[in-house]
N, C-alpha and C positions, 0 to 999 in steps of 0.2 A: 352685132351678131347675137343670137340667142339660141338656147337649147331647151327642148321641152321633154317632159315625161308625163305620162298619163297613168292614172290608177283608176280602174273601172270596176264596177260592181262591188264596192266595199260595203260590208253589211253594217254600216253605221249611218245614222240619219245625217243628211247634209247640214242640218242646223247645228248638230254637235261638232261636225268636222270644221265648219266655218269659224268656230270659236278658236280652234288651234291654228287655222290658216291666218287669222288676223294677227296672231302673235308673231309670226315669222315673216310676214310680208314686208319687203324692203330691207331686210337684214342681210348681213354678209353670211357666207356659208358656215364659217366656224361658230358664229353667234347663233345662227338658226339651228345648227346641230346641237349646241349646248341647251338651247331652249327646249327643243323637242325631247332631249334625253332626260330633262328634269321635270317636264310637265306631266302630272298624274292624270292624263286623259286617255281614253281608249284609242282616240284617233292619232295620238302622237307617234305610236309605233309604226303604223303603215305610212304616215307622212315622212318619218325619218328614212324609211326604205325608199320612198319616192324621191326624196331630196338627194339621196346617194345615187340613185339612178340618173337623175337629171345632171348631176355633176359629172358622172361617168360619160354621159352622152356629150356633154360640152367638151370634155377632155379628149375623148377618143374620136368623135365624129366631126367636131368643128375646130379642134386644136386651139381651144381657148385657154387663157392663163388662169389657173385656179386661184391665184392670189387676188384677182380683180373681180371674181364672181360674186353676185348677190342675187337674192330672190326678187326678181322684178315683178312677177305675177304669180298668184296662186288663188284658185277659186274652186268651189265645190258645187256641182250641179246635181239635181236629183236624178237617180237612176230608176229602174223599174221597182215597183212596190210588190213585195211578196205578201199575198193576202192569206190570212189564217182566220179560223173561227174559234171563239171561246164559248163553250156552252154556258148558258145562264139559266135562271130559274124559270119554271113553267114552260119548258121547251123552247125558249128563245135562244138565239145565237147572236153574239156580238162579234163584229169584225175587228181583227187586230191587223194593223198595217205594219209590216216589217220593211222599213225603208232602206234603200241602198243609195250610194253616192258614186259619182264620177268626179275625180279630182284631177286638175291640170296644174302643173307646176312649171314655171318658166324661169330659167336663170340667164342672166346677161352679164356682160363685162361693164364695169364702171369706167367711164372715160377719164 
């Protein structure tokens, strides 16, 4: 059995989110929570909230045992890109891409 939680349209690049995702993949819930609370990355705060949501889904919707839960899957996909323009010299304009992410976190019970 597994429980999922989705975090959509996060205003952080997927490349930056994947660094933090790799830290907690396969870890138990208390260990993943400790890692996220001590990691000085911008993505760690929304991922901590997402982890708590997935654990709550597992407990309330699927009646899973909290002691056996671990992060079985976590991945970040690119979301829509917000396009902005930066004025440059001689009337030129450079594009600035503000990237967004969709993160999916899956928790499962260890057998």
